[in-house]
Every structure is written in structure tokens, then in C-alpha cells.
BABAPA-77500 format. One line per 8 residues: number of its first residue (from 1); their letters; for each residue x, y, z of N, C-alpha, C, CB. Coordinates in nm, 3 decimals, decimal comma. Glycine has a CB too. Example, Ala and Ser with C-alpha at 12.3 -4.5 7.8 and 13.67 -1.06 7.14 Angstrom:
! BABAPA-77500
1) as) 1,319:-0,569:0,780:1,230:-0,450:0,780:1,320:-0,330:0,780:1,131:-0,447:0,905; 1,285:-0,225:0,708:1,367:-0,106:0,714:1,290:0,003:0,787:1,408:-0,060:0,572;
END
This chain:
! BABAPA-77500
1) mavylivt) 9,878:3,811:22,911:9,890:3,951:22,877:10,035:3,999:22,891:9,798:4,033:22,965; 10,104:3,947:22,991:10,242:3,990:23,013:10,332:3,947:22,897:10,296:3,932:23,144; 10,304:3,831:22,840:10,384:3,783:22,727:10,368:3,877:22,608:10,344:3,639:22,688; 10,246:3,922:22,583:10,222:4,015:22,473:10,299:4,146:22,493:10,072:4,045:22,460; 10,305:4,192:22,617:10,378:4,315:22,646:10,528:4,299:22,620:10,355:4,358:22,790; 10,583:4,184:22,654:10,725:4,158:22,631:10,754:4,153:22,482:10,769:4,026:22,698; 10,670:4,082:22,407:10,689:4,072:22,262:10,676:4,210:22,197:10,587:3,973:22,200; 10,576:4,286:22,240:10,555:4,420:22,185:10,673:4,511:22,218:10,426:4,480:22,239;
9) wrtlfvcr) 10,721:4,503:22,341:10,835:4,587:22,380:10,957:4,555:22,295:10,867:4,567:22,528; 10,988:4,426:22,276:11,107:4,391:22,198:11,091:4,436:22,052:11,133:4,238:22,204; 10,974:4,418:21,997:10,951:4,459:21,859:10,971:4,610:21,842:10,809:4,420:21,815; 10,910:4,688:21,928:10,924:4,834:21,919:11,067:4,878:21,951:10,826:4,902:22,013; 11,133:4,808:22,043:11,272:4,838:22,078:11,363:4,819:21,958:11,319:4,751:22,195; 11,345:4,707:21,886:11,427:4,679:21,768:11,400:4,784:21,660:11,398:4,537:21,713; 11,274:4,816:21,635:11,241:4,918:21,534:11,302:5,053:21,569:11,088:4,933:21,520; 11,284:5,095:21,692:11,331:5,227:21,734:11,484:5,235:21,733:11,278:5,260:21,874;
17) lgrefpei) 11,550:5,133:21,785:11,696:5,133:21,790:11,755:5,131:21,650:11,747:5,013:21,870; 11,691:5,057:21,558:11,738:5,054:21,420:11,725:5,188:21,350:11,662:4,951:21,344; 11,629:5,269:21,393:11,612:5,402:21,333:11,702:5,507:21,399:11,466:5,445:21,343; 11,717:5,499:21,530:11,794:5,599:21,603:11,945:5,578:21,593:11,752:5,599:21,748; 11,988:5,452:21,593:12,131:5,419:21,590:12,158:5,318:21,479:12,178:5,364:21,727; 12,143:5,357:21,354:12,154:5,260:21,244:12,293:5,204:21,221:12,107:5,324:21,118; 12,397:5,272:21,267:12,533:5,229:21,237:12,596:5,139:21,343:12,619:5,349:21,217; 12,528:5,114:21,455:12,589:5,026:21,555:12,581:4,881:21,509:12,519:5,043:21,693;
25) sceavfep) 12,661:4,798:21,571:12,664:4,656:21,535:12,532:4,590:21,574:12,782:4,585:21,603; 12,488:4,497:21,494:12,363:4,427:21,525:12,377:4,335:21,645:12,316:4,347:21,404; 12,502:4,306:21,687:12,522:4,222:21,804:12,485:4,295:21,934:12,666:4,175:21,811; 12,452:4,423:21,926:12,402:4,494:22,043:12,263:4,445:22,081:12,400:4,646:22,016; 12,191:4,390:21,984:12,053:4,345:22,008:12,037:4,196:21,982:11,957:4,424:21,921; 12,107:4,142:21,882:12,087:4,004:21,839:12,208:3,917:21,872:12,059:4,000:21,690; 12,181:3,792:21,903:12,287:3,694:21,926:12,354:3,660:21,793:12,230:3,565:21,993; 12,480:3,612:21,796:12,548:3,577:21,671:12,471:3,474:21,587:12,685:3,523:21,701;
33) aewksvyh) 12,412:3,375:21,652:12,336:3,274:21,575:12,216:3,336:21,506:12,290:3,160:21,667; 12,157:3,439:21,566:12,040:3,503:21,505:12,079:3,581:21,380:11,973:3,596:21,605; 12,183:3,661:21,388:12,215:3,741:21,269:12,281:3,658:21,161:12,305:3,857:21,306; 12,362:3,559:21,198:12,429:3,477:21,096:12,329:3,390:21,020:12,535:3,388:21,161; 12,236:3,331:21,092:12,139:3,244:21,025:12,048:3,323:20,931:12,054:3,170:21,128; 12,003:3,439:20,975:11,915:3,520:20,891:11,991:3,575:20,771:11,853:3,636:20,972; 12,116:3,614:20,791:12,197:3,661:20,678:12,208:3,552:20,573:12,338:3,705:20,726; 12,232:3,430:20,618:12,245:3,317:20,525:12,115:3,291:20,450:12,289:3,192:20,600;
41) vvhkeppp) 12,003:3,300:20,518:11,873:3,275:20,455:11,836:3,386:20,357:11,763:3,260:20,562; 11,855:3,511:20,395:11,814:3,624:20,311:11,905:3,641:20,190:11,812:3,753:20,393; 12,036:3,632:20,211:12,132:3,659:20,103:12,177:3,534:20,028:12,252:3,729:20,159; 12,143:3,416:20,076:12,180:3,289:20,011:12,332:3,274:19,998:12,115:3,280:19,872; 12,406:3,321:20,097:12,551:3,307:20,100:12,595:3,305:20,247:12,622:3,423:20,021; 12,714:3,252:20,274:12,760:3,248:20,414:12,771:3,388:20,473:12,896:3,176:20,422; 12,751:3,399:20,604:12,759:3,531:20,667:12,903:3,583:20,670:12,703:3,525:20,809; 12,919:3,715:20,670:13,053:3,773:20,676:13,112:3,756:20,817:13,050:3,922:20,637;
49) ptpptlqk) 13,243:3,772:20,831:13,304:3,758:20,964:13,265:3,870:21,060:13,454:3,753:20,952; 13,235:3,988:21,007:13,191:4,098:21,093:13,041:4,115:21,080:13,265:4,230:21,056; 12,974:4,145:21,190:12,828:4,160:21,184:12,788:4,285:21,106:12,770:4,165:21,324; 12,672:4,280:21,040:12,622:4,399:20,968:12,573:4,505:21,066:12,509:4,360:20,871; 12,543:4,621:21,013:12,489:4,727:21,099:12,348:4,691:21,142:12,490:4,864:21,025; 12,303:4,758:21,245:12,169:4,729:21,296:12,061:4,763:21,194:12,145:4,807:21,425; 12,079:4,870:21,119:11,980:4,907:21,017:11,966:4,797:20,912:12,018:5,040:20,950; 12,078:4,744:20,864:12,072:4,636:20,765:12,008:4,512:20,825:12,212:4,603:20,714;
57) rvrmvaql) 12,038:4,485:20,950:11,985:4,367:21,017:11,834:4,379:21,037:12,054:4,345:21,151; 11,787:4,495:21,076:11,643:4,515:21,094:11,571:4,498:20,961:11,613:4,655:21,154; 11,630:4,547:20,853:11,570:4,528:20,721:11,566:4,380:20,682:11,647:4,608:20,615; 11,670:4,304:20,718:11,669:4,160:20,689:11,557:4,091:20,765:11,804:4,096:20,724; 11,541:4,126:20,892:11,434:4,068:20,973:11,299:4,104:20,914:11,444:4,116:21,120; 11,282:4,229:20,876:11,155:4,273:20,819:11,126:4,204:20,686:11,155:4,425:20,800; 11,229:4,173:20,609:11,208:4,100:20,483:11,148:3,963:20,510:11,340:4,086:20,405; 11,187:3,901:20,620:11,127:3,773:20,656:10,980:3,789:20,694:11,204:3,709:20,771;
65) ggyvnrkr) 10,942:3,910:20,734:10,804:3,938:20,771:10,720:3,998:20,659:10,801:4,030:20,886; 10,777:4,008:20,538:10,701:4,057:20,425:10,739:4,195:20,376:10,559:4,057:20,459; 10,837:4,257:20,436:10,883:4,389:20,394:10,951:4,379:20,258:10,979:4,451:20,499; 10,916:4,470:20,167:10,978:4,474:20,035:11,086:4,582:20,039:10,871:4,502:19,921; 11,210:4,541:20,027:11,324:4,631:20,042:11,352:4,702:19,910:11,449:4,555:20,090; 11,290:4,819:19,892:11,310:4,898:19,771:11,384:5,026:19,807:11,174:4,930:19,703; 11,435:5,093:19,705:11,511:5,216:19,729:11,427:5,324:19,794:11,568:5,268:19,598; 11,304:5,339:19,751:11,219:5,448:19,802:11,129:5,405:19,918:11,133:5,501:19,690;
73) adepgpqt) 11,144:5,285:19,966:11,060:5,238:20,075:11,103:5,302:20,207:11,065:5,085:20,086; 11,006:5,326:20,293:11,036:5,377:20,427:11,098:5,266:20,510:10,908:5,432:20,495; 11,135:5,303:20,632:11,189:5,203:20,724:11,078:5,102:20,758:11,246:5,270:20,853; 11,115:4,978:20,787:11,013:4,878:20,819:10,939:4,913:20,947:11,078:4,740:20,833; 10,813:4,876:20,950:10,729:4,904:21,065:10,724:4,789:21,163:10,590:4,939:21,021; 10,655:4,809:21,275:10,650:4,706:21,378:10,587:4,575:21,334:10,575:4,759:21,495; 10,488:4,580:21,246:10,422:4,455:21,207:10,515:4,364:21,128:10,297:4,485:21,125; 10,587:4,418:21,031:10,678:4,333:20,954:10,796:4,287:21,040:10,729:4,407:20,830;
81) vwlglqrv) 10,841:4,372:21,132:10,949:4,330:21,222:10,900:4,220:21,315:11,002:4,450:21,303; 10,779:4,234:21,366:10,722:4,133:21,456:10,710:3,998:21,385:10,585:4,178:21,507; 10,656:3,999:21,263:10,645:3,875:21,188:10,782:3,818:21,155:10,565:3,898:21,058; 10,877:3,904:21,124:11,012:3,860:21,096:11,081:3,801:21,218:11,094:3,973:21,042; 11,059:3,861:21,335:11,120:3,809:21,458:11,069:3,669:21,491:11,091:3,903:21,575; 10,945:3,641:21,456:10,893:3,505:21,477:10,971:3,405:21,393:10,743:3,498:21,442; 11,000:3,441:21,271:11,077:3,352:21,183:11,223:3,345:21,226:11,069:3,400:21,038; 11,277:3,457:21,275:11,417:3,459:21,322:11,437:3,356:21,432:11,456:3,599:21,373;
89) hdiancwl) 11,342:3,349:21,523:11,352:3,253:21,634:11,365:3,110:21,581:11,230:3,265:21,727; 11,281:3,073:21,487:11,285:2,938:21,431:11,413:2,914:21,351:11,164:2,915:21,342; 11,453:3,011:21,270:11,573:2,995:21,187:11,697:2,984:21,274:11,587:3,113:21,089; 11,706:3,066:21,380:11,822:3,062:21,469:11,830:2,929:21,543:11,817:3,177:21,569; 11,716:2,875:21,586:11,718:2,744:21,652:11,765:2,635:21,557:11,579:2,710:21,706; 11,720:2,639:21,434:11,767:2,541:21,335:11,916:2,558:21,308:11,688:2,554:21,203; 11,963:2,681:21,304:12,106:2,710:21,282:12,189:2,649:21,396:12,131:2,863:21,273; 12,140:2,666:21,519:12,214:2,612:21,633:12,212:2,460:21,637:12,157:2,667:21,763;
97) mfgperkn) 12,100:2,400:21,596:12,088:2,255:21,602:12,155:2,185:21,485:11,943:2,216:21,606; 12,146:2,242:21,365:12,191:2,171:21,246:12,297:2,245:21,164:12,075:2,142:21,158; 12,323:2,370:21,194:12,412:2,452:21,113:12,559:2,432:21,146:12,378:2,595:21,131; 12,643:2,517:21,091:12,788:2,502:21,109:12,836:2,527:21,251:12,859:2,596:21,016; 12,756:2,591:21,334:12,797:2,619:21,471:12,745:2,517:21,571:12,751:2,756:21,511; 12,688:2,410:21,523:12,633:2,313:21,617:12,746:2,240:21,687:12,540:2,213:21,545; 12,716:2,195:21,805:12,813:2,119:21,882:12,809:1,975:21,835:12,786:2,128:22,035; 12,920:1,908:21,841:12,927:1,770:21,795:12,873:1,675:21,901:13,072:1,732:21,759;
105) ekiseeil) 12,752:1,696:21,938:12,684:1,611:22,034:12,564:1,547:21,965:12,641:1,690:22,160; 12,529:1,433:22,014:12,412:1,366:21,959:12,287:1,445:21,996:12,402:1,218:22,010; 12,200:1,465:21,900:12,076:1,538:21,925:11,984:1,448:22,005:12,008:1,583:21,791; 11,938:1,498:22,117:11,852:1,416:22,201:11,716:1,398:22,135:11,836:1,480:22,341; 11,654:1,287:22,166:11,523:1,257:22,108:11,416:1,351:22,160:11,484:1,112:22,137; 11,439:1,411:22,278:11,340:1,503:22,335:11,323:1,626:22,246:11,382:1,545:22,476; 11,431:1,671:22,183:11,423:1,789:22,097:11,344:1,759:21,971:11,563:1,840:22,061; 11,364:1,640:21,918:11,301:1,604:21,791:11,153:1,573:21,804:11,371:1,486:21,732;
113) v) 11,106:1,544:21,923:10,965:1,507:21,942:10,877:1,627:21,945:10,947:1,429:22,068;
END
């Protein structure tokens, strides 16, 4: 039950912060590997040197959860953000293990199993 509360809190925190403070940097909430990897997946191009705003980042996460980013669409809700955050976790781990920011160390067999 405690795990569900933590996941719910983070999901609602991201939604609320993205609505209340849309112009702050997304690095206030997300690690660099998280926003860079998702930017690369959503936009199909390398991430910019400066992080996007939190509002843009929340919309990118929600797009991974099924949100359709249209001009007249409302802000993404908790369900699409929650589903998107699940994918963000996997994408960021792959970015760290295999992407341009990986360390030049041999990948241990324990990770691959």
C-alpha cells in the first residue's frame, strides 16, 4: 500500500507542478537522463543542450502514456502522466545503459539477466 501512495504522490506532484509553475526547468523534477531520453524518443532528434520547461516535459511524458497533444486539448491528467512515468523509467534506464551518456564499462551479466 505504501508503494502505491508514493507512486500516486509523485504522479500528482508532477501534474500539479507542471500546471502551477510551467516555465521552470524540468530538471527541478526530472534527472538529466530522464528528460534527455524522453526528448529523443518523442521528437526523434537529439536533445537540446538546455532542458525544456516543465510544462513541455510533462506533455512529453503524457504523450508516452497516450495523451494526444492537440492545440485545444486540456493539460494532461494523472492517468496519462502515470502511464508515461512508467515508460520514462524504462527509457531512462536504457539511455543510461546503452545511450550516449553510458560509462565505458563492461555491462555486467547481472543486469542483462
